[in-house]
TITI-182877 format. One record per residue (C-alpha): residue in three letters; y, z, x. Coordinates in steps of 0.25 Angstrom, whole numbers, plus 5000, padded with zeros to 4 digits. Each point is the difference from the previous one (the first is absolute). Example, Ala and Ser with C-alpha at 12.3 -4.5 7.8 and 13.67 -1.06 7.14 Angstrom:
<atoms>
ALA498250315049;SER501449985006;
</atoms>
This chain:
<atoms>
MET555047075427;LEU500450145000;SER501449964995;GLU499449914990;GLY499250124995;TRP501250094999;ARG500749904992;TRP498949984990;LEU499950164999;SER501550014997;ILE500049894989;LEU498950084993;ARG500750135002;ARG501349944995;ALA499349954987;GLY499450144998;VAL498649965002;PRO499250135005;VAL499249975013;LEU498950105001;THR499150015013;ARG498750075001;HIS499649974986;VAL498849934994;ALA499749934987;LEU499050084991;SER500049904988;VAL500649884993;SER499849994985;GLY500449924988;ASP499649924989;GLY499549875007;ALA501250015010;ALA500650105009;GLU500950104992;ARG499850145007;LEU499850045015;VAL499650145005;ILE500250035014;ALA499950135008;ARG500450055014;HIS498849995010;ASP499650105010;GLY500149915012;ARG498649954999;GLY500249934987;ARG499450114991;PRO501050034988;VAL500650145000;PRO499850074987;GLY501250024992;THR500949905006;GLU499749894990;GLN501249914995;ARG499949904988;PHE500849874999;ALA500249894990;ALA499649875007;ASP499749864996;THR499749955014;VAL499350085011;ALA499849945014;PHE499150055011;ASN499949965015;HIS498850065007;GLY500349935013;PHE499949855004;THR498749925004;ALA500149915012;ASN499449864998;SER499049995010;ASP499049914992;LEU500049895010;ALA499750085012;ARG498950084993;MET499449864995;ALA500049965015;GLY499150125003;ALA501150085007;GLU499750155002;THR500850094991;ARG500450144999;PHE500650084988;ASP501550045002;PRO500650064987;GLY501450015006;ARG500049855004;GLY499449934989;GLY498550034999;TRP498949925007;LEU500649935012;PRO499549925011;VAL499850075013;ARG500949935010;ASP500650025014;GLY501450005004;ASP500049855000;GLY499549994986;ALA498649965005;THR498850044990;SER498550025003;VAL499849854997;PRO500449925013;GLY501249914997;LEU500450074987;PHE501450065001;VAL500750084989;ALA501450024999;GLY501050074990;ASP499650084988;ALA498649944999;GLY499850095012;GLY500750124994;LEU501250024992;ALA501250035007;GLY501149924994;GLY500749875002;LEU500750035013;ALA498850055007;ALA499249884995;ALA501049905006;CYS499950075013;ASP498450014999;GLY500049854997;ALA500749965012;VAL499150095009;VAL498749964993;GLY500449855000;ALA500250005015;ALA498750075002;ALA499349904991;ALA500649885007;GLY499650065014;TRP498650014995;ALA499949874993;LEU500649925012;HIS499550085012;ARG499050104994;ASP501050105005;ALA500750094990;GLY501050055010;ARG500449875005;PHE501350004992;ALA500250154999;ALA501350005008;GLN500749914989;ALA499750104989;ALA500450135008;ALA501350024992;ASP499249994987;ARG498950095005;ALA501150115002;GLY500649974987;ARG498650014993;ALA499850145006;ARG501350044995;HIS499849964986;TRP498650055000;THR500550145004;PHE501050004989;GLN499049954989;ALA499050115004;ALA501050114998;LEU500449934987;ALA498649994995;ALA499850155001;SER501050024989;TRP499249924989;GLU498650045005;LEU499150044988;PRO499750144999;PRO498550025004;ASP499550064986;ILE500849904991;HIS498749934995;ALA499550134994;LEU501049974989;VAL499149884996;THR499350034987;PRO498749944995;ALA500949924990;THR500949955010;VAL500049855002;VAL499949985015;CYS499849855000;ARG501049944990;CYS499649865001;GLU498650024996;GLY500250134992;VAL499150095008;THR500250154998;ARG499650115010;ALA498950044991;ARG499349865002;ILE500350025015;ASP499450145000;ARG498749954994;ALA499949895010;ILE500250105011;ALA498950094994;ASP499149885000;GLY500149995015;HIS501149895001;ASP501050075008;GLY500549895009;LEU501249914996;ASN499149884999;GLY499050064992;LEU501050064990;LYS500749874999;ARG498649934996;ASN499650104990;THR501350044993;ARG500949875003;ALA501150095005;GLY500849925010;MET499549864994;GLY501349984992;SER501249905003;CYS500650105010;GLY498850005009;GLY499950155000;ARG501450025006;SER500350104988;CYS498750085000;LEU499249995013;ARG500850115006;THR499750094988;LEU498549955000;ALA499950045015;ALA500550144998;LEU499150024988;ALA498849955008;GLY500250095012;PRO499849985015;ARG499249874998;GLY501049944991;GLU501150015010;GLY499049955011;GLU499649884993;ALA501049884998;VAL499749924987;ASN499549865002;ALA501249915000;ARG500049894989;PRO501449935000;GLY500249874994;ILE499749925013;ARG498949935006;PRO499849945014;VAL500349854999;THR499749895010;LEU501049905005;ALA499249894994;ALA500050064987;LEU501550015001;ALA500249865005;ASN499249954988;ARG500850084990;VAL501349955006;LEU499449854999;ASP499650034985;GLU501450054997;SER500749885007;VAL499149904992;GLY500350074987;SER501549995002;
</atoms>
């Protein structure tokens, strides 16, 4: 991964593309589309340093403020969650075998915390063995020896990813740049001003803000805005996971059987 990163950086430098670190975007403006970008160096906490502004002509501006783990299924099943901004947001609490607070519910891979494909593959083997042991013998450690190598590999990949994650961690004061006119939820067009009004009315939890402003109700399911919404809401926002509403519902085997029968008759 490090060699691949250096290769990408070399390509950019050979093309004459400036690579600026410790900078934040102050504004993007244009007539109906992006045309101008203003950035500035920040003080290490995300606050712009006066006098360091730079202006660029730009027709496309892309931001990455972190990744969000898809933990909807575990949360729908009632698993206890915790907020971990460095590993994907609201994650199910699980032990070393992947077991959650719901008996018999195991979570593996990025759904339990973002750590890359190599770590997810090892984690899947470890958790799969534990889940099989629990399902067959009510003993999560029954097949642990068969996943010993994957457990060691997982620990190695997790250590590497933890060090790597520190390099893209958001500065703590970055959300102070969000102005009242800033669109926080792009799917529903919700601005910070609308969110601030809802917070002033007492809706400071994520689910309350979602119900009263529609922020997070769009097609992305809140993956683009909930982290910012939580930061604006304060401690209660980060402590409360938003109710999961993915496009799935529990279905009985009988219903599936009838569906298959209907399709076979129709064909």
